[in-house]
C-alpha positions as CSV (number, residue, x, y, z in Angstrom):
1,M,111.0,95.7,92.6
2,T,114.0,97.7,91.5
3,A,112.0,100.9,91.1
4,M,110.2,100.5,94.4
5,T,113.5,99.9,96.2
6,V,115.2,102.9,94.7
7,F,112.3,105.3,95.4
8,F,111.0,103.7,98.6
9,P,112.0,106.7,100.9
10,L,109.7,108.9,98.8
11,D,106.8,106.6,99.6
12,T,107.6,106.7,103.3
13,A,107.5,110.5,103.3
14,R,104.2,110.5,101.4
15,L,102.6,108.1,103.9
16,R,103.8,110.1,106.9
17,L,102.3,113.3,105.5
18,Q,99.0,111.6,104.7
19,V,98.5,109.9,108.0
20,D,100.2,112.3,110.5
21,E,98.0,115.4,110.2
22,K,100.0,117.5,112.7
23,R,103.3,117.1,110.9
24,K,104.4,120.6,110.0
25,S,107.0,119.8,107.4
26,K,105.5,120.1,104.0
27,T,108.4,119.3,101.6
28,T,109.6,115.8,100.9
29,H,113.2,116.4,101.7
30,M,112.4,118.0,105.0
31,V,110.2,115.1,106.0
32,L,112.9,112.6,105.1
33,L,115.6,114.6,107.0
34,E,113.3,114.6,110.1
35,I,112.7,110.9,109.9
36,I,116.4,110.1,109.6
37,K,117.3,112.5,112.5
38,E,114.6,111.2,114.8
39,E,114.5,107.5,113.9
40,G,117.8,106.5,112.3
41,L,119.3,106.3,108.8
42,L,117.4,103.2,107.8
43,A,114.0,104.5,109.0
44,P,112.9,105.6,105.5
45,Y,113.2,101.9,104.4
46,R,111.1,100.5,107.3
47,G,108.7,97.9,106.0
48,W,110.6,97.4,102.8
49,F,110.5,93.6,102.6
50,P,106.7,93.2,103.2
51,V,106.0,95.9,100.6
52,I,108.3,94.3,98.0
53,S,106.7,90.9,98.6
54,S,103.2,92.4,98.3
55,L,104.2,94.4,95.2
56,C,105.3,91.2,93.5
57,C,101.9,89.5,94.3
58,S,99.9,92.6,93.3
59,N,101.7,93.2,90.0
60,F,101.4,89.6,89.1
61,V,97.7,89.6,89.7
62,Y,97.2,92.8,87.9
63,F,99.3,92.2,84.8
64,Y,98.3,88.6,84.5
65,T,94.6,89.5,84.6
66,F,95.1,92.5,82.3
67,N,97.0,90.6,79.6
68,S,94.7,87.5,79.9
69,L,91.5,89.6,79.4
70,K,93.1,91.6,76.6
71,A,94.1,88.5,74.8
72,V,90.6,87.0,75.1
73,W,88.8,90.2,74.1
74,V,91.1,91.5,71.3
75,K,91.8,88.1,69.7
76,G,94.4,89.4,67.2
77,Q,92.6,92.6,66.4
78,H,94.0,96.1,67.0
79,S,93.4,97.2,70.6
80,T,91.7,100.6,71.3
81,T,92.0,103.1,74.1
82,G,88.5,102.2,75.3
83,K,89.3,98.5,75.5
84,D,92.5,99.2,77.4
85,L,90.5,101.3,79.9
86,V,87.9,98.6,80.5
87,V,90.4,95.8,80.8
88,G,92.5,97.9,83.1
89,F,89.5,98.6,85.3
90,V,88.5,94.9,85.6
91,A,92.1,93.9,86.3
92,G,92.3,96.5,89.0
93,V,89.1,95.3,90.8
94,V,90.4,91.7,90.9
95,N,93.7,93.0,92.2
96,V,92.1,95.1,95.0
97,L,89.9,92.3,96.2
98,L,92.7,89.7,96.4
99,T,95.6,91.9,97.7
100,T,94.0,94.5,100.0
101,P,94.9,92.5,103.2
102,L,98.5,92.6,102.3
103,W,98.5,96.4,101.9
104,V,96.7,97.0,105.1
105,V,99.4,95.0,107.0
106,N,102.1,96.8,105.0
107,T,100.8,100.2,105.8
108,R,100.8,99.5,109.6
109,L,104.3,97.9,109.5
110,K,105.7,100.9,107.6
111,L,104.3,103.3,110.2
112,Q,105.3,101.1,113.2
113,G,107.9,102.9,115.4
114,A,107.3,106.3,113.7
115,K,107.6,109.5,115.7
116,F,104.1,110.9,115.1
117,R,103.2,114.5,115.8
118,N,99.6,113.5,116.3
119,E,99.3,112.3,119.9
120,D,96.0,110.7,119.2
121,I,97.6,107.9,117.2
122,V,98.1,104.7,119.2
123,P,101.3,102.9,118.3
124,T,101.2,99.3,117.1
125,N,103.5,96.5,118.1
126,Y,103.8,93.8,115.4
127,S,106.7,91.4,115.3
128,G,106.2,90.7,111.6
129,V,103.7,90.1,108.8
130,I,102.2,87.0,110.3
131,D,101.9,88.6,113.7
132,A,100.2,91.6,112.2
133,F,97.6,89.5,110.5
134,H,97.0,87.6,113.7
135,Q,96.6,90.7,115.9
136,I,94.4,92.5,113.4
137,I,92.0,89.5,113.1
138,R,92.0,89.0,116.9
139,D,91.5,92.6,117.9
140,E,89.5,94.1,115.0
141,G,88.0,91.2,113.2
142,I,88.8,89.6,109.8
143,L,87.0,92.3,107.9
144,A,89.5,94.9,109.2
145,L,92.0,93.3,106.7
146,W,89.9,94.9,104.0
147,N,89.9,98.4,105.5
148,G,89.9,101.0,102.7
149,T,88.5,98.6,100.1
150,F,85.9,101.0,98.8
151,P,88.3,103.9,98.0
152,S,90.7,101.2,96.7
153,L,88.0,100.1,94.3
154,L,87.5,103.6,93.1
155,L,91.3,103.9,92.7
156,V,91.3,101.2,90.1
157,F,90.8,104.1,87.7
158,N,94.3,105.1,88.5
159,P,96.1,102.3,86.7
160,A,93.3,102.2,84.1
161,I,93.8,105.9,83.4
162,Q,97.6,105.3,83.4
163,F,97.5,102.5,80.9
164,M,94.9,104.3,78.7
165,F,97.2,107.4,78.4
166,Y,100.3,105.2,78.1
167,E,98.9,103.0,75.3
168,G,97.3,106.1,73.6
169,L,100.6,108.1,73.6
170,K,102.5,105.0,72.5
171,R,100.2,104.4,69.5
172,Q,100.5,108.1,68.5
173,L,104.3,108.0,68.6
174,L,104.5,104.7,66.7
175,K,102.5,106.3,63.8
176,K,105.5,108.7,63.3
177,R,108.4,106.3,63.9
178,M,109.1,102.6,63.6
179,K,110.5,102.2,67.1
180,L,110.4,104.0,70.4
181,S,113.6,105.0,72.2
182,S,114.2,104.5,75.9
183,L,113.6,108.2,76.5
184,D,110.2,108.0,74.7
185,V,109.1,105.1,76.9
186,F,110.3,106.9,80.0
187,L,108.5,110.1,79.2
188,I,105.3,108.4,78.2
189,G,105.3,106.4,81.4
190,A,106.0,109.5,83.5
191,I,103.3,111.6,81.9
192,A,100.6,108.8,82.1
193,K,101.3,108.2,85.8
194,A,101.4,111.9,86.7
195,I,98.0,112.4,85.3
196,A,96.5,109.4,87.0
197,T,98.1,110.2,90.3
198,T,97.0,113.8,90.5
199,V,93.4,113.0,89.6
200,T,93.0,110.3,92.2
201,Y,95.3,111.5,95.0
202,P,92.5,112.7,97.5
203,L,91.2,109.1,97.4
204,Q,94.7,107.8,98.1
205,T,94.9,109.9,101.2
206,V,91.6,108.5,102.5
207,Q,92.8,105.0,101.6
208,S,96.0,105.4,103.7
209,I,94.0,106.7,106.7
210,L,91.6,103.8,106.6
211,R,94.2,101.2,106.2
212,F,96.2,102.5,109.1
213,G,93.0,102.2,111.2
214,H,93.8,105.0,113.7
215,H,91.4,107.7,112.6
216,R,88.2,109.3,113.8
217,L,85.2,108.1,111.9
218,N,81.8,109.7,111.6
219,P,80.1,108.6,114.8
220,E,76.8,108.0,112.9
221,N,78.4,105.4,110.7
222,R,81.5,103.4,111.6
223,T,81.5,101.1,108.6
224,L,85.2,101.3,107.4
225,G,85.5,102.5,103.8
226,S,81.9,103.3,103.3
227,L,81.0,106.1,100.9
228,R,79.7,108.2,103.8
229,N,83.0,107.9,105.6
230,I,85.0,108.7,102.5
231,L,83.1,111.9,102.1
232,Y,83.4,112.6,105.8
233,L,87.2,112.2,105.8
234,L,87.5,114.4,102.7
235,H,85.3,117.0,104.3
236,Q,87.4,117.0,107.5
237,R,90.6,117.5,105.5
238,V,89.2,120.4,103.6
239,R,87.7,122.0,106.7
240,R,90.9,121.8,108.7
241,F,93.6,122.3,106.0
242,G,91.7,123.8,103.0
243,I,91.5,122.2,99.6
244,M,95.3,121.7,99.5
245,G,94.9,119.4,102.6
246,L,93.6,116.8,100.1
247,Y,97.0,116.9,98.3
248,K,99.3,116.8,101.4
249,G,102.3,114.6,100.3
250,L,101.5,114.9,96.6
251,E,105.0,116.1,95.8
252,A,106.5,112.9,97.3
253,K,103.8,110.7,95.7
254,L,104.4,112.2,92.2
255,L,108.2,111.9,92.5
256,Q,107.9,108.3,93.7
257,T,105.1,107.0,91.4
258,V,106.1,108.9,88.3
259,L,109.7,107.8,88.5
260,T,108.6,104.2,89.4
261,A,106.1,104.0,86.6
262,A,108.5,105.4,84.1
263,L,111.3,103.0,85.1
264,M,108.8,100.1,85.2
265,F,107.6,100.7,81.7
266,L,111.2,101.1,80.5
267,V,112.3,97.8,82.0
268,Y,109.1,96.2,80.8
269,E,109.6,97.2,77.2
270,K,113.3,96.3,77.3
271,L,112.6,92.8,78.8
272,T,109.9,92.2,76.3
273,A,112.2,93.1,73.4
274,A,115.0,91.1,74.8
275,T,112.8,88.0,75.3
276,F,111.5,88.1,71.7
277,T,115.0,88.6,70.5
278,V,116.2,85.6,72.3
279,M,113.2,83.5,71.1
280,G,113.9,84.7,67.5
281,L,117.6,83.7,67.8
282,K,116.7,80.3,69.2
283,S,114.1,79.6,66.4
284,A,116.6,80.8,63.8
285,R,119.3,78.4,65.2
286,K,116.8,75.5,65.1
287,R,116.2,76.1,61.4
């Protein structure tokens, strides 16, 4: 929650660049300056509360599933990189299927009131999360809440790759030293997330477009999130903007996700260590 709050404007800039194809500003700071100038100082934080609420749910589902499966599979043995990858993948699938409706609503709320350069985009008018759910179900059908599920399922490789590199780098460093420093954890988290983000970013762009729901689909197949439409949207991006069109907003995404992941792992390790320290002190006092 802390990391997402601190770096939330970066995620806002990334989403604008992905969805609003006609926006000319390419750098993150220019996009943020435009948003503040046109929409107000607090505009980069639009949709913060719904995103934070969904982030709590999503992370709970993912980490609970990840650690539960790992505990059952490993059973006291040393974990391997391969096992971390498989467990991360399964946890990611469970997370996507349960929390995609929350992220569809969040995407639309974050973009509500935005000054789009693309005139084809129809503005939404939701009064809140509940109203957004109601309007989407009423106007588009309940399945619209799972728009972008297919690319999201492919994107479960993102946290899987992230945790694979994180655990692998962590094990390598622990072979050379007894304990990792805060800087070690920060750098490992940053490197792991940077690799995962860069590899999967084109799919993240398609995911955002599908969740927003204001896009031109292949007229031959209007099934949201189908493989054909994913390929169609990727092809349209490349045709109109070149290969770099697939990575529009990557700078903001890397800054936001890498710093968020690094801070998340840092806080995670510190909280874990503090918890076991407190438990150890309590047990020692009982003796």
